Steps between C-alpha positions, in 0.01 A plus 500: 500500500810642628794630292807532735809645295804507732756531215631831371657322199213294368140558406229297683145411438266239385248419237151337522293399207144609573377256220130497635471874408549440132131461425442837656729698290277555185266749670547768736641363839604603842851448633535547876821456705653623823854517610693620820862618476711463806676802656838361454531522119823647339408865455660682213552198272207580287234267344509254797183302412293431191170299485389409154196305373503378142849427362741227536796714605609829653388817312434329171220736399249239504316571830144581603629644822843631605539656842822626645630602843791758466642663809144519650348618176224273334474501141257343260642458153324588172606444148468641148458174327829531327733409771518813701390501862451772757468451884200711618569633853229382747667661792705386801443158644497670848215715396280185490657286773803488733770256387399134591142596438304400178437731194220368280439544132160459337540523119269433208646425160319499163689238293340622189628860515791388718435776751449543873139609568530507878794576729442510869781493772421460870667440834433551867551869461315596176336388187557680169317448168756562239288413203452838337872583537612176345245498214575859403885468481686501164439120458132531581551243781630226261653190663874443474470291192640481153259426227748276296546290802140361511273494800659469845462163669433380860836520669552697826867611554618627813850663440759683713788690381857347471640759738222512760406340817127489583218306654164499331193312601233457225143414586128530410571413130192458264407520143133515437254561227308835464126430449372655177256784539223292357567229764489761777162636365355143494629444842338820632171413330507158660562655849217755438263219403586304805438805723165552335395146545608525874284807535197337345533193728507719806205704380296176443616378842362806668150502333 
């Protein structure tokens, strides 16, 4: 998906309903996305691009995820559950990738506690695990969500500022379930059992 905002007097963007993800949002899930910001964005105009997953409109405090590009700075928003939000600084976009190159976000969200439990940002230049930083901040890594608003939904919103020009390509978007620890243990047991059967067969074939 490409967002190309060429107007300095109008906001731009688009929305996409990820309706098929609804069944995954009752248990911990992984949200992954990559975006590339073109070099010719309007510097100095602030808050040039937002990516939000969950709400039906811009900054309505009902999001699972809110990421912001602001004059080369990347921010992941956290909330206090009462309507207050904070943009946690994830460093410069250009620390991860040159303009035009993709920066990827790998987030895990617990919908019961309404908190991020994994935050990893990567690009061609570096990968940084921000999990401990985000989960130890004043909000405890809470998502930008207001309790009275009910759980976020499945809308993906891509939003540019009203006084900005910017080109953003969005790709590699996915929402996936996180296997429960018990399921992982069963899977590992199954793999171990298959390995033992294979060894036993090889031993019998060599007798």
